[in-house]
N, C-alpha and C positions, 0 to 999 in steps of 0.2 A: 710783622710779629705781634701776636694778640695775648692779652693777660687774660687769664680766667677770672671769672668774677666769683668771688668769695662771700661767703654770710657776712653780714655785718656783725661787728664785734659787740657783744652786750656787756655792760658794767653791771657788776654784781654788788648791789648796796646792802645785801642782807647783813653782812658785817658791818653796820654802821659804827662810827666812831662814838656815838651816843652809847652804845652797849659796852659795858664794862665786863661782862663775864667772859672769862677767858683771856683777858688783856693783862699783860703783865705792865703795870703802869709804873712812871718813874715822875719825881717830882725834881725838875731840873731848870735851868735858866735858858731863855733863848736872847739872843743878842739884838739890840737895836742901836740905833743913833749912828753917827758920823763917824769918820775914822778918828780915832785918838778921843772920841767923846763917847763912849760906852755906854749904854744903858740897858737895862736886863729886865726881862719881864719872868716872873716864875710863873710855870705853868704845870699841868698834869698832861702826860704824854704818853703814848705808846714807847715803850724801851726799844723797838725796832725802828722807830721813825728819826729821820735827821734832826741835828740840833735845831733847826729853824721850821721844822714840819708842823703840820695842822695840829694844834693841842687840843686836848678835849676840853679843858677847863683853864683859864687864867686864874692865878690864885695872888698875885700881888705884883710888885715892880721894887727894883734895888738901883739906886743912882751911886756908883762907887765914887762919882768926884764929889757930889755933895754930901756923901755918907748918909743919905736917906732912903728910907725904904717904908713902903706899907704893904702890911701883909693880911690876907683873910684867913684868920687864925681857925674860925670853925671850919672853913672849906678845908684847910691843909690837914686838921685833924681828922676829918671825914676819910679823906683820901688814904692817910697812913692806916686807919682802921681799916680800909679796904684792901691793904696790902701793898700800896705804893710804897716805893724805896727812894727816898730823897737822895739826890747826887751828893757827892763828898761836899762840893762848896755850897749847895742850896742847904745841906744839913747844918753846916757852920753857922750859916745865915739864921737858920731856924733855931739853933742853940743859943745865939747872941740874943733872940728875939723872946727865949724862954718858951717857945712854941713846943718843942721837945726836949727831952733831956739827955 
């Protein structure tokens, strides 16, 4: 039994994560931490990526246990100006922090 040799698969990096043209970006949380001790990072990410996928940019963090957060307001406003849509949960945190109205 022989296997036919196939051409090596080439990865196409022309659509790099750093390129934001044609990208439908979202601002949402990625989950970190242990079981029952959740910790979230606020990220800008392609809307087609999974929840914990590779983000384009980290925008801050939120600790629901301590009720603390740290947000990069200028970067968040820049992403919203580019057309990024915050998720419902991220949007409520941004409204509480008075970053969006």
